[in-house]
N, C-alpha and C positions, 0 to 999 in steps of 0.2 A: 504494500500500500504506500502511496506517495505521501506519507505523513510520518515524521520522525517519532511521534508519540505512539504510533501503532506498530512499529517494527520491532520493538523489544518485547518478546513474549517468552513465557516459561517453556522449557524444553523437557518433554516427558513422553514416555511410551513411543519412542521413535523406532522406526523400522530400519532406516538407513540414512546416512549422511554422505552426500556427494560433493566433492570440491571441483569446481571448474575454474581453471586458471586463465587469466587474460580476459579481454572484452568478450561478452557473451550476448550480444544484441540479437542474434538469430536463434538462441535457445530460450532466452528470457526476454523481459520487457526492458524498460528504461532503468538507469541507475546501476548498470553492471559493467562499467568501463574497466574496472580492475579485477573482475572475476565474480564468481557467485558461489554461495554455499546453499545447496538444496537439501532441505530437511523434510523427510517423508515420515509421517506418523503411521503406526500400525493400523491396518484396516481390519474390520470385523471378518472373522473366518469361521469355517465349519468345525468348531471344536468347543469343548467346555474346559475353560482354564481361568486362572486368576492368580493374582499375587498381591502381597501387602508388604510394604517396607516402611518401618518407623525409624526416626532418628532424633537424637537429642544432642545438644552441645552447649558450648559456653554462651553467656549472655542470654540464657533462657531460650536457646534455639530449639525449635520443634519442627519436624518435617514428616509428611505422610505422602506416600505414593501408593495408589491402589489401582488395580485393573481387574475387570470381570468381562469375560467373553463367553457368549452362549449362542447356540443355534436356536432360532425361533421356529423355523420350518426346515426340517432336515434336507440338506443339500440345496436349499433354495433361498433361505433368508437367515442372516446372521446379525447379531448385535454385539457391540463392544462399548464399554464405558470405562474411561480412565480419569482419575483425579489426582491432583497434586496440591499440597499446601506447604508453605515454607514461611515461618515467622521467627523473628529474632529481635530482641531488644537492641537498641542502639548501643554502640561501644564508645560513643562520645557524649558526655553529659553537657546539657545546656544550663549554665548558671542562672539564666534569666528566670526560669521557673522550675528547674529540676527535671525537665523532660529529657528524653533521649534523642540523639541524632545518629544518622548512619545506621538505621535499622532496616529490617525487611518485613514485608507483609504481603504475601501473594497467595491467592487461591485460584486454581484453574481447573476446568473440567472439559472433557471431550466425549461426545457420544457419536457413534457411527453405526450405520446400517449398510449391509451389502446384500443386494438382491441378484440372484443368478437365474434369470428367466430361461436361458438356454446355455449350452456348453460354450457358445461363442460370444456370449454377452454378459457383462457385469455392470452393475449400477451401484455406485457408492454415494451416500449422503453423510457428510461430516459436519457436526455442530461443535463450535469452540466458544468458550467464554472464559474470560480472565478478569479478576478484580484485584486491584492493588490498593493498599492503604499503608504507605510508608512514611516514617518521620522525615524531618528535614535533613538537608545536606549540611555537613559541618564545615561550611565555607568560612574561613577565618582570615581576617585582614592581616597582612604582614606589616602594616603601617600603624593601624589603630590598635592600642592595647586591648586585651580582653576586658579588663575592668579599669575604672579610673585610677586605681592605685597599683596596677599590675602592668608589666611590660611583656607578659607571656604571649608569644605568637606561635608557639609550637603547635603544629596542626594535629598532634595526637593527644593533646591535653584538652580539658574542658573548654568549650566555647561559651560566649555570652551573646546570644542573638536575641534581639529585643522582643520578637513576637512569640518566642517559646514554642509551645505545642501547636500553634496555628501553622507552623511551617510543615511542608511535606507535600506528597503527591497522592491524590485520589484518582483512580483511573479504572475504566471499564472498557474491555475490548471484546467484541462479539463478531463471530463470523460463521457462515454456512457455505459449504462447498458441495457441488454435485459433479460427479465424474462418471461418464458412461463410456465404456470401451466395447467395441464390436469387432471381432476378427472376421473380416470378409473372406480371407483365405489364409493359408499358412504364411504368406508374405505381407498381406495388406491388412491394416487395422485402422478403424475410424475411432477418433477420440473427441468427446465433447466435455469441456470443463467450464462450469458456471460458478461464479463466486460473488458473495456479498460480504462486506466487512464494514464495521463501524467502530469508532472509538470516541469516547468523551471523558473529560476529566478536568482536574484543576491542579495547578502547581503553585505553591507559595514559597518564595525564596528571599532570603536576606542578602541582597546584593552588595552591601557594604561590609559584611562580615564582622560586625561589631555590635556593642550594646546601644549604639546611637541610632536614632531613626533617620539615617541619612538617605538611604535608598532601599525601599522595600518594594518587591516586584511580585505580581501575581499574574498567572496566565490561565485562562480557561480555553479549552480546545475541543473541537468537535469535527469529526471527519466521517465520510461515507464513501464507499467505492463499490461499483458493480462491474464485473468483467465477464465476457463470454468468449471462449476460444473453440474453434473447430480445427482439428488436425487430421491429416492423412499420413500414416506412417508406413514405410516399406522396409522390410528386412529380408535381404536375399542371402540366405544361408550364412549369416554372420559375416558377410564380406562387404556388402553395400547397404548402407542405411540412408533412407531419404525421409524428409519431413516437409510437408507443405501445410500452411495454416493461415487462418484469418482470425484476428482478434479485435474486439471492440471493448472499450471501457469508458467509464465516466467516474470522475473523482471530485468530491466537494469537500473543501477544508475551510474551517472558520477558526480564527484565533482572536480572542479578546485579551488585551494586556492592560494591567493596572499597575500604577506605581505611585508612591509618595516619596518626597524627598525634602530634606531639611538641611541644606548646606550651611555650615557655620560660616560667619557668625550670625547669619540671618535665620530667624525662626519662622517657619510657615505655620499657618493654621493647622492644628493637629488633625483636622478632618480633611485636609487638602489631599485630593487624589486626582490624577489624570488617567484617562483611559482612551484606548484607541482599538480599532478593529481592522483586521485583514481577512479577506475571504477570496477564494478562487474556485473556479469550476473548470476542469480539464476534461475534454472529450477527445478520445483517440481511436483511430482505426489503423490496423496494421495488416499487411500481407507479408508473409515470410516464407523462406525456403532454405533448406540446409541438406547437404549431402556429405557423408563420411564414407571413405573407401579404404579398405584395408589392403594396402599395397603388398605387404608381407605379414608374417605372423606378428612382427613387432612394430612395423611402420604403418601409420594411418594418416591419410590426408583428408582435410575437411574444407568445405567451401560453403558460405552462406550469405544471404542478403535479406534485408528487411526494408519495406517501403512503408512510411508512416505519414498519416495525415492527422493533424491535431488542431484543436481550437481551444484557447484559454481565455477566460473572462475573469478579471481580478478587480477587487475593490478595496478601498481604504477610507476610513472615516475616523477623525479625531473629535472627541466630544469635549464640551466645555466643562471644566472642573465645577463640582457642585458648590464649592466655596472658593473665594478668591485667595490666591497666594499673597504673601506679604514681601516678596523680594522686590527691592527697588528697581532692579534691572533684570531683564530676561537672562536665563542661563545660556541659551543657544540662539543662533540666528534663526532656527526653525520655530521659535516660540512666537506667540501672538494670540490675539482674541481672548486675553485673560488667562491663558495658560503659560506657565513658566518654561516649559520644555517643548511641547508639540503644539503648533498652531491649530486652532479650531478650524475644521473644514466646513464649507457650506453644504452639509449633507454628505452622502456617500459619493466618492469619486470613483469612476469606473473606466477601465480600459480593456481592450481585447485585441487579440491577434490570432492569425491562423497561418499554418505553413505546411508544406509537403517536403519531406526529406527522406533520404535513404542512407542506410548504413550497411556495411558488409565486412566480411573477414575471410581470410584464408589461413589455414594452420596445418602444422605437421607435428606429430607426436611419435616418440620412439620409446618403447618399453625396454629399459635396461634390465630390470628384474620385475617380478610380479608386484613389487611395492615401490619401485622407483622408475621414473620416466623423465625424458627430456622433451621439451616442446618449444616450438617457435610459432609466432603468430603475427600477421599483418592485418590491421583493421582500419576501417574508415568510420569516423564518428559522424554525427549528424551536422 
């Protein structure tokens, strides 16, 4: 998902991890210029199995991982549920109110169904949800002392962040994926992948890293993404692999940012808060193709290209502070309209653009051993 807040998720009940080196625009979508890490979760299967793992540790750490897999209809319909929970008190104390910093608090669950209507067809539906509630980051100023009578700026000792337990991250990530595979023949396979993902949450951060209310920041975020991909895959006796596909997706992201600041020696109204909003909608359509040919048992050559058509609409709005600041002069040239930092805008400002571009790559890989390989790659970005 094109949202940094949605890309960090708990890793549990994984089937395999694949590492792809170098740009991978024809295997995956955007944002893979330096390579990709593909994580595949376990699918429901025709067996009765389960596992439970419990863990405890320092700082009141507790963890649970559990999996249950059951056939619902023999040889036709299977179900699997996996959960993980990881909580730990923070290892840095906040002197402001005695709360913890640098802790963990994550609960995630995955439910999947697999339907096998025929020997040649499988259909998977996977639901994922994760909820995070973690204490604040122990960001500590190297210039401003921890307390008025202390010069301790060691990042491993207690901090003194003025908002105390209000700091931290609350986040919910939800997604559902549908995958249908149909083997037309021994060599040809049709694959349809549909996905919906959404994220929302709030992050409160003490940006000055001290007991002083110099710069406190909050960010509320919300994102949604839908994607649909159709692929035709060809595998000729493990020598030639072909993939042709069409992908469409739409992504909507909204970020609200709030901050207060009290630069000395001027004191702002304690209720002074500025806020602004960014939003963007990105709609993309791609046509892609890739071929991998095994020249020898160890040497493989690959060639791929992707044609992309996209449109982005973005917006920005800065709101008037609910109470006036008391600075005699603006902090930045961007201030105005009664705000000390960001000028008030006349409503939401919008801009849009669209473009068509292509990317491609050619690569060679040579297997030195079953665990070691050499590779070379030439690619064209958009």
